[in-house]
N, C-alpha and C positions, 0 to 999 in steps of 0.2 A: 345765551346766558353766560355771564362772566362775573366772577368775583375775585378779589385779591385783597391781600393784607399782610400784616406781620403778626405772627403768633409765636411767642417764646423766642427761640433763636432761629426761626425760619421766616423767610420772605416767600410768599406763595401766591399762586394764581390758578384758578380753574376757568376753562373756556369750553363751552359745549353747545350743541344744537341738536334739535330733533331731526329725524329722518325727513328729508324734504317732502312737504305735503301733509305732514303730521303736526298736530298742535302740542303734543306732549312727548317728552323724551323719557326713556327708561334708564338713562345713564345718570349717575349721581357722583359728585365729588364731595368729600367730607374732610373738614379740617377742624380738629378739636384740641384745645388745651387740656392736658391730662391733670393739671394741678400740681405736679411735682417737678416742673421744669421741662417736661416732655411735650411733644406735639404728635398727635395721632392723625395720620392721613389715610383716607380710604377712597377707592374708586370702585363703583358698583355698576354692573351692566345687567339690568333685568332682561331675562330671555325674551327675544322678539323685540317688539316695539309697541308704542301706544300705551293706553291706560293700564293694561294688565302688567306690563313690564315696569311701569312707573310705580304701581302699587307694591310690587315685590321690593324694589329698591328703596322706597320710602319706609317700609317696615324695618329694613335693616339699618337705614340711616337713624331711625329713632332709637333702636337698640344700641348702636354705637354711642350716640349722644348720652344715653342714660347709664352706660357702663364703661365709659372711656378709660377708666383706670385699670381695667382688667387686662391680663396678658392677651397677646394676639390670638393664640390658639383658642382661648376661652371665648373671645369675641366672635370667632368664626362659628363656634358651636351655638352660641346664643342667637346669632343671626340665622343660622340654619333652622333652629326651632321656630323662630318668629316667622320665617318664610315657608313653613311646612305646607300651607294651603294655597301657596301662590305658584307662579311659574318658576320661581327661584332666580338665581343670579350668579354670574361670574363675579368674583370679588377679590380684590387685593388690598392688603393693609400694610402700612409702614409706620414705624414709630422712631422718631428722633428722640432718644432718651436724654436723661440729665447729663450723661457723659458724652464723649465724642464717638457715639456708636449709633448705627442704624439697624433696627430689626425689621424684617419684613416677611410676609407670608401671602401666598396666593392660591386660590382654587378657581380653575377655569382659565380664561384667556385674556384677562386684564394684564397687559405687559407693564413691567416696571424696570427701570434702568437707573443706575447711578453714574453720572458723568463727572469728570474732573478735568481741570486744565493742566495739560502736560506740557513738556518742552516744545512740542511742535503744534500745539493747539488742543482742542477738546479731545478727550479720550474716554472710551467706555470702561469704567472701572468694574462694574458688576451688572449682571442681569438676574432678576428674580427667577428662582427655580419654581415653576408653576406645577401644581398638582391637578390631575384630571378630576372632574366632578362638577356638580352643580350645587351651590349652597341653597338649601331649602328642599333639595330632592335627593341628592346622593353625595354625602360628605365622605372624604377619605378617612380610613380608620386611624391613620397616624398623621397628625398635623405638627410639624416641627418648624418653628420660625428660624430663619437664618439671621446671624448677627455679623456685621462687618463694621470696620472703622470708617469714619468720615472726617473730613477736614474742612476748614473754612473755604467757602466758595463752591463746594461740591453741589451738584444739581440733581435732585430726584425728579424723574419723569415717570408718570403713570398714565396709561391711556387705554381706552376701550378698543375693541377690534373694529370700531368704526373709523379708525385712523390708520393710515399706512405708516409703518415704523420708519422714522427718519434716521439717517446715518448721523453718528455723533459729530462728525466734522462739518455737518451742515448747520449746527446749532451754535449761535454766538453766546457763549457763557457770560460775556460782559453785559449783556442786555438785561433789563429788569425781567423778573419772572412773568409779569403780565404780558410783556411784549413777546416773550418766548412762547407762552401758551397760546396767545392770540394768533401768532404767525403759524404755528403748527396746525391749529384748527383750520385756518383759512387755506393753507397750502395742501394739507394731507388728509382732510376729511373725505370719506367715501360718500357717494350719493345713494348708497343702498342700505344705510343703517344710521341709527343715532350715533353721535360721536361726542367724546369728552376727553380732555387732557388736563392733567394737573402737573404743574411745575413748582418745585419748592427748592429754594437755595438755603443751605446751611450757613448761617451768619457768624458762626464761631462761638467758642465757649464764653467769651466776654460780652456777648451781645445782650 
């Protein structure tokens, strides 16, 4: 499964596939226009794989779509309630706001990184601080989104644990988001799990 497009000031792409031998993936990538100049990104990894994992992720995806304008910590709580009778999911959210800022929050093991082009090539600017727990089963008592500045050309990468984390210097930031996401899935997906990666490039305030 592969989707890409331009939403607000972000060029984005998601690439994913189910565990080999399975017809359904429990991993989901979400891209939503918040209506105020912002773009909400989410990557969800339903626990395990197969139909039960997909059900958990689909419930959260619907909640995000219906409540896209809410703060990130509120979205986590709403998804937690919606998945209460499911396996639950690991989940990370990121919001490129109306200003030149990125907010993000994560519960579980969906990794998120912000890459930038430095003097010597691609550099890792920031890594999301993940909180232990399972959305839908055990949510941390304190959820605090992080806020950091972003600039034109910065690349947000979010991936489930079905992918091996790639070093920043192995990613060509000049390539389209669709090519980056597709290459990472083809090269780094594990054979033991569902896998999904989301790549989003900030196009700048004037986009």
